The first five atom37 places (N, CA, C, CB, O) and aatype in JSON, in Angstrom:
{
  "aatype": [20, 20, 20, 20, 20, 20, 20, 20, 20, 20, 20, 20, 20, 20, 20, 20, 20, 20, 20, 20, 20, 20, 20, 20, 20, 20, 20, 20, 20, 20, 20, 20, 20, 20, 20, 20, 20, 20, 20, 20, 20, 20, 20, 20, 20, 20, 20, 20, 20, 20, 20, 20, 20, 20, 20, 20, 20, 20, 20, 20, 20, 20, 20, 20, 20, 20, 20, 20, 20, 20, 20, 20, 20, 20, 20, 20, 20, 20, 20, 20, 20, 20, 20, 20, 20, 20, 20, 20, 20, 20, 20, 20, 20, 20, 20, 20, 20, 20, 20, 20, 20, 20, 20, 20, 20, 20, 20, 20, 20, 20, 20, 20, 20, 20, 20, 20, 20, 20, 20, 20, 20, 20, 20, 20, 20, 20, 20, 20, 20, 20, 20, 20, 20, 20, 20, 20],
  "atom_mask": [
    [1, 1, 1, 1, 1],
    [1, 1, 1, 1, 1],
    [1, 1, 1, 1, 1],
    [1, 1, 1, 1, 1],
    [1, 1, 1, 1, 1],
    [1, 1, 1, 1, 1],
    [1, 1, 1, 1, 1],
    [1, 1, 1, 1, 1],
    [1, 1, 1, 1, 1],
    [1, 1, 1, 1, 1],
    [1, 1, 1, 1, 1],
    [1, 1, 1, 1, 1],
    [1, 1, 1, 1, 1],
    [1, 1, 1, 1, 1],
    [1, 1, 1, 1, 1],
    [1, 1, 1, 1, 1],
    [1, 1, 1, 1, 1],
    [1, 1, 1, 1, 1],
    [1, 1, 1, 1, 1],
    [1, 1, 1, 1, 1],
    [1, 1, 1, 1, 1],
    [1, 1, 1, 1, 1],
    [1, 1, 1, 1, 1],
    [1, 1, 1, 1, 1],
    [1, 1, 1, 1, 1],
    [1, 1, 1, 1, 1],
    [1, 1, 1, 1, 1],
    [1, 1, 1, 1, 1],
    [1, 1, 1, 1, 1],
    [1, 1, 1, 1, 1],
    [1, 1, 1, 1, 1],
    [1, 1, 1, 1, 1],
    [1, 1, 1, 1, 1],
    [1, 1, 1, 1, 1],
    [1, 1, 1, 1, 1],
    [1, 1, 1, 1, 1],
    [1, 1, 1, 1, 1],
    [1, 1, 1, 1, 1],
    [1, 1, 1, 1, 1],
    [1, 1, 1, 1, 1],
    [1, 1, 1, 1, 1],
    [1, 1, 1, 1, 1],
    [1, 1, 1, 1, 1],
    [1, 1, 1, 1, 1],
    [1, 1, 1, 1, 1],
    [1, 1, 1, 1, 1],
    [1, 1, 1, 1, 1],
    [1, 1, 1, 1, 1],
    [1, 1, 1, 1, 1],
    [1, 1, 1, 1, 1],
    [1, 1, 1, 1, 1],
    [1, 1, 1, 1, 1],
    [1, 1, 1, 1, 1],
    [1, 1, 1, 1, 1],
    [1, 1, 1, 1, 1],
    [1, 1, 1, 1, 1],
    [1, 1, 1, 1, 1],
    [1, 1, 1, 1, 1],
    [1, 1, 1, 1, 1],
    [1, 1, 1, 1, 1],
    [1, 1, 1, 1, 1],
    [1, 1, 1, 1, 1],
    [1, 1, 1, 1, 1],
    [1, 1, 1, 1, 1],
    [1, 1, 1, 1, 1],
    [1, 1, 1, 1, 1],
    [1, 1, 1, 1, 1],
    [1, 1, 1, 1, 1],
    [1, 1, 1, 1, 1],
    [1, 1, 1, 1, 1],
    [1, 1, 1, 1, 1],
    [1, 1, 1, 1, 1],
    [1, 1, 1, 1, 1],
    [1, 1, 1, 1, 1],
    [1, 1, 1, 1, 1],
    [1, 1, 1, 1, 1],
    [1, 1, 1, 1, 1],
    [1, 1, 1, 1, 1],
    [1, 1, 1, 1, 1],
    [1, 1, 1, 1, 1],
    [1, 1, 1, 1, 1],
    [1, 1, 1, 1, 1],
    [1, 1, 1, 1, 1],
    [1, 1, 1, 1, 1],
    [1, 1, 1, 1, 1],
    [1, 1, 1, 1, 1],
    [1, 1, 1, 1, 1],
    [1, 1, 1, 1, 1],
    [1, 1, 1, 1, 1],
    [1, 1, 1, 1, 1],
    [1, 1, 1, 1, 1],
    [1, 1, 1, 1, 1],
    [1, 1, 1, 1, 1],
    [1, 1, 1, 1, 1],
    [1, 1, 1, 1, 1],
    [1, 1, 1, 1, 1],
    [1, 1, 1, 1, 1],
    [1, 1, 1, 1, 1],
    [1, 1, 1, 1, 1],
    [1, 1, 1, 1, 1],
    [1, 1, 1, 1, 1],
    [1, 1, 1, 1, 1],
    [1, 1, 1, 1, 1],
    [1, 1, 1, 1, 1],
    [1, 1, 1, 1, 1],
    [1, 1, 1, 1, 1],
    [1, 1, 1, 1, 1],
    [1, 1, 1, 1, 1],
    [1, 1, 1, 1, 1],
    [1, 1, 1, 1, 1],
    [1, 1, 1, 1, 1],
    [1, 1, 1, 1, 1],
    [1, 1, 1, 1, 1],
    [1, 1, 1, 1, 1],
    [1, 1, 1, 1, 1],
    [1, 1, 1, 1, 1],
    [1, 1, 1, 1, 1],
    [1, 1, 1, 1, 1],
    [1, 1, 1, 1, 1],
    [1, 1, 1, 1, 1],
    [1, 1, 1, 1, 1],
    [1, 1, 1, 1, 1],
    [1, 1, 1, 1, 1],
    [1, 1, 1, 1, 1],
    [1, 1, 1, 1, 1],
    [1, 1, 1, 1, 1],
    [1, 1, 1, 1, 1],
    [1, 1, 1, 1, 1],
    [1, 1, 1, 1, 1],
    [1, 1, 1, 1, 1],
    [1, 1, 1, 1, 1],
    [1, 1, 1, 1, 1],
    [1, 1, 1, 1, 1],
    [1, 1, 1, 1, 1],
    [1, 1, 1, 1, 1],
    [1, 1, 1, 1, 1]
  ],
  "atom_positions": [
    [[-2.91, 7.12, -17.05], [-4.03, 6.25, -16.78], [-5.11, 7.11, -16.13], [-3.62, 5.04, -15.88], [-4.92, 7.61, -15.02]],
    [[-6.23, 7.27, -16.8], [-7.34, 8.07, -16.3], [-8.26, 7.18, -15.48], [-8.11, 8.76, -17.46], [-8.67, 6.11, -15.93]],
    [[-8.59, 7.63, -14.28], [-9.49, 6.89, -13.41], [-10.64, 7.81, -13.01], [-8.75, 6.36, -12.15], [-10.46, 9.02, -12.86]],
    [[-11.82, 7.22, -12.85], [-12.96, 8.01, -12.39], [-12.81, 8.27, -10.89], [-14.31, 7.28, -12.69], [-12.0, 7.65, -10.21]],
    [[-13.61, 9.2, -10.4], [-13.56, 9.54, -8.97], [-13.9, 8.33, -8.11], [-14.52, 10.69, -8.66], [-13.28, 8.11, -7.07]],
    [[-14.89, 7.53, -8.53], [-15.27, 6.35, -7.75], [-14.14, 5.32, -7.72], [-16.53, 5.72, -8.33], [-13.91, 4.69, -6.68]],
    [[-13.46, 5.14, -8.83], [-12.33, 4.21, -8.85], [-11.22, 4.7, -7.93], [-11.79, 4.04, -10.29], [-10.6, 3.9, -7.22]],
    [[-10.97, 6.0, -7.93], [-9.95, 6.55, -7.05], [-10.33, 6.37, -5.59], [-9.73, 8.03, -7.35], [-9.47, 6.08, -4.75]],
    [[-11.61, 6.54, -5.27], [-12.06, 6.35, -3.89], [-11.9, 4.9, -3.44], [-13.53, 6.78, -3.75], [-11.48, 4.63, -2.32]],
    [[-12.22, 3.97, -4.32], [-12.07, 2.55, -3.99], [-10.6, 2.2, -3.78], [-12.68, 1.65, -5.1], [-10.24, 1.51, -2.83]],
    [[-9.74, 2.69, -4.68], [-8.31, 2.42, -4.55], [-7.75, 3.08, -3.28], [-7.54, 2.93, -5.79], [-6.93, 2.49, -2.59]],
    [[-8.21, 4.3, -2.99], [-7.76, 4.98, -1.78], [-8.2, 4.25, -0.52], [-8.29, 6.39, -1.75], [-7.42, 4.13, 0.42]],
    [[-9.45, 3.77, -0.49], [-9.94, 3.02, 0.67], [-9.17, 1.71, 0.82], [-11.45, 2.75, 0.54], [-8.82, 1.32, 1.94]],
    [[-8.9, 1.04, -0.28], [-8.14, -0.22, -0.21], [-6.71, 0.05, 0.25], [-8.12, -0.92, -1.59], [-6.15, -0.74, 1.02]],
    [[-6.13, 1.14, -0.21], [-4.77, 1.5, 0.22], [-4.75, 1.82, 1.71], [-4.25, 2.7, -0.58], [-3.85, 1.39, 2.44]],
    [[-5.74, 2.58, 2.16], [-5.82, 2.9, 3.59], [-6.01, 1.64, 4.42], [-6.98, 3.88, 3.85], [-5.39, 1.48, 5.47]],
    [[-6.86, 0.73, 3.95], [-7.1, -0.5, 4.69], [-5.83, -1.35, 4.78], [-8.22, -1.3, 4.03], [-5.49, -1.85, 5.85]],
    [[-5.13, -1.52, 3.66], [-3.92, -2.36, 3.69], [-2.8, -1.7, 4.49], [-3.45, -2.65, 2.28], [-1.89, -2.39, 4.96]],
    [[-2.85, -0.39, 4.65], [-1.85, 0.28, 5.48], [-2.17, 0.12, 6.96], [-1.78, 1.77, 5.12], [-1.27, -0.09, 7.77]],
    [[-3.44, 0.21, 7.32], [-3.85, 0.13, 8.73], [-4.0, -1.32, 9.21], [-5.16, 0.87, 8.93], [-3.86, -1.6, 10.4]],
    [[-4.28, -2.23, 8.29], [-4.59, -3.6, 8.67], [-3.52, -4.3, 9.51], [-4.85, -4.4, 7.45], [-3.87, -4.95, 10.49]],
    [[-2.22, -4.2, 9.17], [-1.24, -4.91, 10.01], [-1.27, -4.48, 11.48], [0.16, -4.69, 9.46], [-1.09, -5.3, 12.37]],
    [[-1.48, -3.2, 11.71], [-1.54, -2.71, 13.1], [-2.81, -3.19, 13.79], [-1.47, -1.18, 13.13], [-2.77, -3.6, 14.96]],
    [[-3.92, -3.15, 13.09], [-5.19, -3.63, 13.67], [-5.09, -5.12, 13.94], [-6.38, -3.34, 12.71], [-5.5, -5.58, 15.01]],
    [[-4.56, -5.88, 12.99], [-4.42, -7.32, 13.16], [-3.53, -7.65, 14.36], [-3.84, -7.95, 11.9], [-3.86, -8.54, 15.15]],
    [[-2.43, -6.94, 14.49], [-1.52, -7.19, 15.61], [-2.2, -6.92, 16.95], [-0.26, -6.34, 15.47], [-2.08, -7.72, 17.88]],
    [[-2.91, -5.81, 17.05], [-3.59, -5.48, 18.3], [-4.68, -6.5, 18.64], [-4.2, -4.08, 18.22], [-4.79, -6.95, 19.78]],
    [[-5.49, -6.86, 17.65], [-6.55, -7.84, 17.88], [-5.95, -9.19, 18.24], [-7.47, -7.97, 16.64], [-6.43, -9.85, 19.16]],
    [[-4.91, -9.6, 17.52], [-4.31, -10.89, 17.78], [-3.7, -10.95, 19.17], [-3.26, -11.2, 16.72], [-3.87, -11.94, 19.89]],
    [[-2.98, -9.91, 19.56], [-2.38, -9.91, 20.9], [-3.44, -9.91, 22.0], [-1.47, -8.7, 21.07], [-3.3, -10.6, 23.0]],
    [[-4.49, -9.13, 21.8], [-5.57, -9.1, 22.8], [-6.26, -10.46, 22.89], [-6.61, -8.02, 22.46], [-6.53, -10.95, 23.98]],
    [[-6.54, -11.06, 21.74], [-7.19, -12.37, 21.73], [-6.27, -13.43, 22.32], [-7.6, -12.75, 20.29], [-6.71, -14.25, 23.12]],
    [[-5.03, -13.41, 21.94], [-4.07, -14.39, 22.41], [-3.92, -14.32, 23.93], [-2.71, -14.18, 21.73], [-3.97, -15.35, 24.61]],
    [[-3.73, -13.12, 24.45], [-3.55, -12.95, 25.9], [-4.8, -13.35, 26.66], [-3.18, -11.51, 26.23], [-4.72, -14.04, 27.68]],
    [[-5.96, -12.93, 26.18], [-7.22, -13.24, 26.87], [-7.47, -14.74, 26.92], [-8.4, -12.54, 26.19], [-7.79, -15.28, 27.98]],
    [[-7.31, -15.41, 25.8], [-7.6, -16.84, 25.75], [-6.59, -17.63, 26.57], [-7.61, -17.34, 24.29], [-6.97, -18.54, 27.3]],
    [[-5.3, -17.3, 26.46], [-4.31, -18.06, 27.2], [-4.41, -17.83, 28.71], [-2.92, -17.7, 26.71], [-4.25, -18.77, 29.48]],
    [[-4.67, -16.59, 29.12], [-4.8, -16.35, 30.57], [-6.04, -17.03, 31.12], [-4.85, -14.84, 30.86], [-6.03, -17.54, 32.24]],
    [[-7.11, -17.04, 30.35], [-8.33, -17.72, 30.79], [-8.1, -19.23, 30.83], [-9.51, -17.38, 29.85], [-8.52, -19.89, 31.79]],
    [[-7.45, -19.77, 29.82], [-7.19, -21.21, 29.79], [-6.2, -21.6, 30.88], [-6.65, -21.63, 28.41], [-6.34, -22.68, 31.46]],
    [[-5.21, -20.76, 31.17], [-4.24, -21.09, 32.21], [-4.9, -21.06, 33.58], [-3.06, -20.11, 32.18], [-4.56, -21.87, 34.44]],
    [[-5.84, -20.16, 33.79], [-6.54, -20.1, 35.08], [-7.41, -21.32, 35.28], [-7.38, -18.82, 35.17], [-7.55, -21.8, 36.4]],
    [[-8.0, -21.83, 34.22], [-8.87, -23.01, 34.32], [-8.12, -24.31, 34.05], [-10.04, -22.88, 33.35], [-8.69, -25.39, 34.19]],
    [[-6.88, -24.21, 33.65], [-6.06, -25.36, 33.28], [-6.7, -26.16, 32.14], [-5.83, -26.26, 34.51], [-6.79, -27.39, 32.18]],
    [[-7.14, -25.4, 31.13], [-7.75, -26.02, 29.95], [-6.83, -25.86, 28.75], [-9.14, -25.4, 29.66], [-5.86, -25.11, 28.78]],
    [[-7.16, -26.58, 27.71], [-6.44, -26.44, 26.45], [-6.91, -25.17, 25.74], [-6.65, -27.7, 25.53], [-8.1, -24.87, 25.76]],
    [[-6.0, -24.44, 25.14], [-6.4, -23.2, 24.45], [-7.04, -23.48, 23.09], [-5.19, -22.28, 24.26], [-6.61, -22.92, 22.07]],
    [[-8.06, -24.33, 23.06], [-8.74, -24.67, 21.81], [-9.47, -23.46, 21.24], [-9.73, -25.81, 22.04], [-9.6, -23.34, 20.02]],
    [[-9.94, -22.56, 22.09], [-10.65, -21.37, 21.61], [-9.74, -20.51, 20.74], [-11.19, -20.56, 22.78], [-10.2, -19.88, 19.79]],
    [[-8.46, -20.47, 21.06], [-7.52, -19.69, 20.26], [-7.5, -20.18, 18.83], [-6.12, -19.76, 20.86], [-7.57, -19.39, 17.89]],
    [[-7.41, -21.46, 18.66], [-7.33, -22.02, 17.32], [-8.64, -21.86, 16.57], [-6.93, -23.48, 17.38], [-8.63, -21.64, 15.36]],
    [[-9.75, -21.97, 17.24], [-11.04, -21.8, 16.56], [-11.22, -20.36, 16.09], [-12.2, -22.19, 17.48], [-11.74, -20.13, 15.0]],
    [[-10.78, -19.39, 16.89], [-10.88, -17.99, 16.47], [-9.93, -17.72, 15.32], [-10.56, -17.04, 17.65], [-10.3, -17.02, 14.38]],
    [[-8.73, -18.27, 15.36], [-7.78, -18.08, 14.26], [-8.28, -18.69, 12.96], [-6.44, -18.67, 14.63], [-8.09, -18.12, 11.89]],
    [[-8.91, -19.85, 13.05], [-9.45, -20.49, 11.85], [-10.59, -19.65, 11.26], [-9.96, -21.92, 12.19], [-10.71, -19.56, 10.04]],
    [[-11.39, -19.03, 12.1], [-12.47, -18.16, 11.6], [-11.91, -16.86, 11.02], [-13.46, -17.84, 12.72], [-12.48, -16.31, 10.08]],
    [[-10.81, -16.38, 11.55], [-10.23, -15.12, 11.12], [-9.35, -15.28, 9.88], [-9.42, -14.51, 12.25], [-9.1, -14.31, 9.17]],
    [[-8.88, -16.48, 9.61], [-7.92, -16.69, 8.54], [-8.44, -16.33, 7.15], [-7.5, -18.12, 8.54], [-7.69, -15.72, 6.39]],
    [[-9.69, -16.67, 6.75], [-10.14, -16.25, 5.41], [-10.12, -14.73, 5.23], [-11.56, -16.77, 5.15], [-9.76, -14.24, 4.16]],
    [[-10.51, -14.0, 6.26], [-10.47, -12.53, 6.23], [-9.04, -12.05, 6.06], [-11.1, -11.94, 7.51], [-8.78, -11.12, 5.29]],
    [[-8.13, -12.66, 6.75], [-6.72, -12.3, 6.67], [-6.18, -12.58, 5.27], [-5.9, -13.08, 7.73], [-5.46, -11.75, 4.72]],
    [[-6.51, -13.71, 4.7], [-6.03, -14.07, 3.37], [-6.62, -13.15, 2.29], [-6.37, -15.54, 3.06], [-5.94, -12.82, 1.32]],
    [[-7.87, -12.75, 2.46], [-8.47, -11.8, 1.5], [-7.76, -10.45, 1.55], [-9.97, -11.62, 1.8], [-7.57, -9.81, 0.52]],
    [[-7.37, -10.03, 2.74], [-6.64, -8.76, 2.86], [-5.27, -8.88, 2.22], [-6.5, -8.35, 4.34], [-4.82, -7.93, 1.57]],
    [[-4.6, -10.0, 2.38], [-3.31, -10.2, 1.73], [-3.45, -10.22, 0.2], [-2.66, -11.5, 2.22], [-2.6, -9.69, -0.51]],
    [[-4.52, -10.84, -0.3], [-4.77, -10.84, -1.74], [-5.04, -9.42, -2.24], [-5.96, -11.77, -2.08], [-4.6, -9.05, -3.33]],
    [[-5.76, -8.64, -1.45], [-6.01, -7.24, -1.8], [-4.69, -6.46, -1.87], [-6.96, -6.6, -0.77], [-4.5, -5.64, -2.77]],
    [[-3.8, -6.71, -0.94], [-2.49, -6.02, -0.94], [-1.7, -6.4, -2.19], [-1.68, -6.38, 0.34], [-1.04, -5.54, -2.78]],
    [[-1.75, -7.65, -2.59], [-1.04, -8.06, -3.81], [-1.66, -7.42, -5.05], [-1.05, -9.6, -3.94], [-0.94, -6.98, -5.95]],
    [[-2.99, -7.36, -5.1], [-3.67, -6.73, -6.23], [-3.33, -5.23, -6.28], [-5.19, -6.93, -6.13], [-3.13, -4.68, -7.36]],
    [[-3.27, -4.59, -5.13], [-2.89, -3.18, -5.1], [-1.45, -2.97, -5.57], [-3.06, -2.62, -3.69], [-1.16, -2.01, -6.27]],
    [[-0.57, -3.87, -5.19], [0.81, -3.78, -5.65], [0.87, -3.85, -7.17], [1.67, -4.9, -5.03], [1.58, -3.06, -7.81]],
    [[0.13, -4.78, -7.76], [0.1, -4.9, -9.22], [-0.52, -3.66, -9.85], [-0.68, -6.15, -9.64], [-0.03, -3.19, -10.88]],
    [[-1.59, -3.11, -9.25], [-2.2, -1.9, -9.78], [-1.21, -0.74, -9.76], [-3.45, -1.54, -8.97], [-1.07, -0.03, -10.75]],
    [[-0.53, -0.55, -8.63], [0.4, 0.57, -8.52], [1.56, 0.42, -9.49], [0.93, 0.68, -7.09], [2.0, 1.42, -10.07]],
    [[2.07, -0.79, -9.69], [3.14, -0.98, -10.67], [2.65, -0.64, -12.07], [3.65, -2.43, -10.63], [3.35, 0.04, -12.82]],
    [[1.43, -1.1, -12.42], [0.87, -0.78, -13.74], [0.7, 0.73, -13.89], [-0.48, -1.5, -13.95], [0.96, 1.29, -14.95]],
    [[0.25, 1.39, -12.83], [0.06, 2.83, -12.87], [1.4, 3.55, -13.04], [-0.65, 3.32, -11.6], [1.5, 4.52, -13.79]],
    [[2.41, 3.07, -12.35], [3.74, 3.68, -12.46], [4.28, 3.51, -13.88], [4.71, 3.06, -11.42], [4.87, 4.44, -14.44]],
    [[4.1, 2.35, -14.46], [4.61, 2.08, -15.81], [3.9, 2.97, -16.83], [4.43, 0.59, -16.18], [4.53, 3.49, -17.76]],
    [[2.59, 3.14, -16.67], [1.82, 3.93, -17.64], [1.85, 5.43, -17.38], [0.39, 3.46, -17.66], [1.38, 6.2, -18.22]],
    [[2.37, 5.85, -16.25], [2.37, 7.26, -15.88], [3.57, 7.97, -16.51], [2.4, 7.41, -14.33], [4.64, 8.08, -15.9]],
    [[3.38, 8.45, -17.72], [4.46, 9.14, -18.42], [4.59, 10.6, -17.99], [4.25, 9.07, -19.91], [5.57, 11.25, -18.36]],
    [[3.65, 11.11, -17.23], [3.7, 12.5, -16.78], [4.67, 12.68, -15.62], [2.31, 12.97, -16.37], [5.07, 13.81, -15.32]],
    [[5.07, 11.6, -14.97], [6.0, 11.67, -13.84], [7.42, 11.42, -14.34], [5.61, 10.65, -12.72], [7.62, 10.67, -15.3]],
    [[8.38, 12.03, -13.7], [9.78, 11.86, -14.11], [10.2, 10.39, -13.95], [10.71, 12.78, -13.29], [9.7, 9.68, -13.08]],
    [[11.12, 9.98, -14.79], [11.58, 8.59, -14.76], [12.24, 8.24, -13.43], [12.57, 8.33, -15.89], [12.08, 7.13, -12.93]],
    [[12.96, 9.18, -12.85], [13.63, 8.91, -11.57], [12.6, 8.64, -10.47], [14.53, 10.11, -11.17], [12.77, 7.71, -9.68]],
    [[11.55, 9.44, -10.42], [10.51, 9.2, -9.4], [9.75, 7.92, -9.66], [9.52, 10.37, -9.35], [9.38, 7.22, -8.72]],
    [[9.51, 7.59, -10.93], [8.84, 6.34, -11.25], [9.66, 5.15, -10.77], [8.58, 6.23, -12.76], [9.11, 4.19, -10.22]],
    [[10.96, 5.21, -10.98], [11.83, 4.12, -10.52], [11.84, 4.05, -9.0], [13.28, 4.31, -11.05], [11.74, 2.96, -8.42]],
    [[11.95, 5.2, -8.35], [11.97, 5.22, -6.88], [10.68, 4.65, -6.32], [12.19, 6.65, -6.36], [10.7, 3.82, -5.42]],
    [[9.54, 5.1, -6.85], [8.26, 4.59, -6.36], [8.08, 3.11, -6.68], [7.1, 5.4, -6.94], [7.53, 2.37, -5.86]],
    [[8.52, 2.66, -7.85], [8.4, 1.25, -8.2], [9.17, 0.35, -7.25], [8.88, 1.02, -9.61], [8.66, -0.67, -6.8]],
    [[10.41, 0.73, -6.95], [11.22, -0.04, -6.0], [10.65, 0.07, -4.59], [12.69, 0.45, -6.02], [10.6, -0.92, -3.85]],
    [[10.21, 1.27, -4.22], [9.66, 1.46, -2.87], [8.39, 0.65, -2.67], [9.38, 2.95, -2.61], [8.17, 0.11, -1.59]],
    [[7.55, 0.57, -3.68], [6.32, -0.22, -3.54], [6.64, -1.7, -3.46], [5.36, 0.05, -4.71], [5.93, -2.45, -2.79]],
    [[7.7, -2.13, -4.11], [8.11, -3.54, -3.99], [8.62, -3.85, -2.59], [9.19, -3.87, -5.03], [8.2, -4.83, -1.98]],
    [[9.52, -3.02, -2.08], [10.16, -3.3, -0.79], [9.38, -2.79, 0.41], [11.52, -2.71, -0.77], [9.35, -3.44, 1.45]],
    [[8.75, -1.64, 0.28], [8.07, -0.99, 1.41], [6.65, -0.62, 1.02], [8.85, 0.26, 1.88], [6.24, 0.53, 1.17]],
    [[5.9, -1.57, 0.51], [4.57, -1.3, -0.03], [3.63, -0.59, 0.91], [3.95, -2.56, -0.45], [2.93, 0.34, 0.51]],
    [[3.61, -1.01, 2.18], [2.68, -0.4, 3.13], [3.03, 1.05, 3.42], [2.68, -1.19, 4.43], [2.17, 1.81, 3.87]],
    [[4.26, 1.45, 3.17], [4.66, 2.84, 3.38], [4.62, 3.64, 2.08], [6.05, 2.9, 3.98], [4.27, 4.82, 2.1]],
    [[4.97, 3.04, 0.97], [5.07, 3.77, -0.3], [3.71, 3.97, -0.97], [5.99, 3.03, -1.24], [3.49, 5.01, -1.58]],
    [[2.81, 3.01, -0.85], [1.5, 3.16, -1.49], [0.73, 4.38, -0.99], [0.68, 1.9, -1.27], [0.18, 5.12, -1.8]],
    [[0.67, 4.61, 0.33], [-0.04, 5.8, 0.79], [0.64, 7.11, 0.4], [-0.19, 5.74, 2.29], [0.0, 8.16, 0.43]],
    [[1.91, 7.08, 0.04], [2.58, 8.29, -0.43], [2.32, 8.48, -1.92], [4.11, 8.21, -0.14], [2.07, 9.6, -2.37]],
    [[2.38, 7.4, -2.69], [2.17, 7.49, -4.14], [0.73, 7.84, -4.47], [2.57, 6.19, -4.82], [0.48, 8.57, -5.44]],
    [[-0.22, 7.34, -3.7], [-1.63, 7.57, -4.02], [-1.99, 9.05, -4.12], [-2.51, 6.91, -2.98], [-2.52, 9.45, -5.16]],
    [[-1.73, 9.89, -3.11], [-2.11, 11.3, -3.26], [-1.25, 12.07, -4.27], [-2.03, 11.99, -1.92], [-1.7, 13.07, -4.83]],
    [[-0.04, 11.61, -4.5], [0.84, 12.31, -5.44], [0.43, 12.05, -6.88], [2.3, 11.89, -5.23], [0.36, 12.98, -7.68]],
    [[0.17, 10.79, -7.23], [-0.01, 10.44, -8.63], [-1.38, 9.89, -8.99], [1.01, 9.45, -9.01], [-1.81, 10.06, -10.13]],
    [[-2.08, 9.25, -8.07], [-3.35, 8.62, -8.43], [-4.51, 9.57, -8.18], [-3.54, 7.32, -7.63], [-5.36, 9.74, -9.05]],
    [[-4.56, 10.18, -7.02], [-5.71, 11.01, -6.65], [-5.8, 12.28, -7.51], [-5.63, 11.39, -5.17], [-6.89, 12.67, -7.91]],
    [[-4.68, 12.89, -7.78], [-4.67, 14.13, -8.57], [-4.94, 13.81, -10.04], [-3.33, 14.86, -8.42], [-4.58, 12.76, -10.55]],
    [[-5.6, 14.77, -10.7], [-5.82, 14.6, -12.13], [-4.57, 14.92, -12.94], [-6.98, 15.49, -12.6], [-4.37, 14.38, -14.02]],
    [[-3.73, 15.79, -12.4], [-2.48, 16.13, -13.05], [-1.32, 15.91, -12.09], [-2.49, 17.58, -13.56], [-1.45, 16.11, -10.88]],
    [[-0.21, 15.49, -12.63], [0.99, 15.28, -11.81], [1.49, 16.63, -11.31], [2.09, 14.54, -12.62], [1.53, 17.59, -12.09]],
    [[1.89, 16.75, -10.05], [2.42, 18.02, -9.56], [3.66, 18.45, -10.33], [2.74, 17.92, -8.06], [4.39, 17.63, -10.88]],
    [[3.89, 19.74, -10.34], [5.01, 20.31, -11.11], [6.35, 19.72, -10.67], [5.04, 21.83, -10.94], [7.2, 19.44, -11.52]],
    [[6.54, 19.52, -9.37], [7.83, 19.02, -8.88], [8.09, 17.58, -9.29], [7.89, 19.14, -7.38], [9.24, 17.14, -9.28]],
    [[7.04, 16.83, -9.66], [7.21, 15.43, -10.02], [7.31, 15.22, -11.52], [6.07, 14.61, -9.47], [7.57, 14.11, -11.98]],
    [[7.09, 16.27, -12.29], [7.16, 16.15, -13.75], [8.6, 16.11, -14.22], [6.41, 17.32, -14.42], [9.51, 16.61, -13.55]],
    [[8.81, 15.5, -15.38], [10.18, 15.52, -15.93], [10.57, 16.94, -16.29], [10.3, 14.58, -17.17], [9.76, 17.71, -16.81]],
    [[11.8, 17.27, -16.02], [12.27, 18.61, -16.36], [12.59, 18.68, -17.84], [13.52, 18.99, -15.51], [12.95, 17.68, -18.46]],
    [[12.45, 19.87, -18.4], [12.74, 20.06, -19.82], [14.25, 19.94, -20.03], [12.22, 21.44, -20.32], [15.03, 20.38, -19.19]],
    [[14.65, 19.35, -21.14], [16.1, 19.23, -21.39], [16.69, 20.63, -21.57], [16.39, 18.35, -22.65], [16.07, 21.52, -22.15]],
    [[17.88, 20.79, -21.06], [18.56, 22.07, -21.16], [19.12, 22.27, -22.56], [19.68, 22.16, -20.11], [19.77, 21.39, -23.12]],
    [[18.85, 23.45, -23.12], [19.37, 23.77, -24.45], [20.82, 24.24, -24.3], [18.5, 24.87, -25.15], [21.13, 24.96, -23.35]],
    [[21.68, 23.85, -25.2], [23.07, 24.31, -25.1], [23.13, 25.83, -25.29], [23.98, 23.58, -26.15], [22.43, 26.38, -26.14]],
    [[23.95, 26.46, -24.53], [24.07, 27.91, -24.64], [24.97, 28.28, -25.82], [24.62, 28.5, -23.33], [25.71, 27.44, -26.33]],
    [[24.88, 29.53, -26.23], [25.68, 30.0, -27.37], [27.15, 30.05, -27.01], [25.21, 31.38, -27.84], [28.01, 29.86, -27.88]],
    [[27.46, 30.31, -25.73], [28.85, 30.38, -25.3], [29.53, 29.03, -25.33], [28.93, 30.95, -23.91], [30.73, 28.93, -25.58]],
    [[28.74, 27.96, -25.07], [29.33, 26.63, -25.05], [29.68, 26.15, -26.45], [28.37, 25.65, -24.39], [30.57, 25.32, -26.62]],
    [[28.97, 26.66, -27.45], [29.23, 26.23, -28.82], [30.49, 26.84, -29.39], [28.06, 26.58, -29.7], [31.08, 26.27, -30.31]],
    [[30.93, 27.99, -28.88], [32.1, 28.65, -29.45], [33.39, 28.28, -28.77], [31.93, 30.12, -29.4], [34.46, 28.76, -29.15]]
  ]
}
């Protein structure tokens, strides 16, 4: 599958974002949660601000999840069409992207998507020819 440089940059940025996003979301959510609850507990108010911030943040969160699903489908399609990579690595990356997408996508991207040619170590090895001694 041939991709232009701009397409590779967009896919790389999306991959980087979906890899970093869970950590950013967790930090922002914990900071927001602690700040709002401690402020509400000090004033003995209802933590309504927490829910309003979560409702505003939810569309952004859902768009990021949709992006992660689209990236998963892209990477699977790329793995299926990538005949330059050995079958064993294609299977390993396909399963890894299914189970550990946030970890496997950033590894597969520089190995198979960013490069114009598959690295030598990832290519299928040539079949071994039978030796003359084995035939006799």
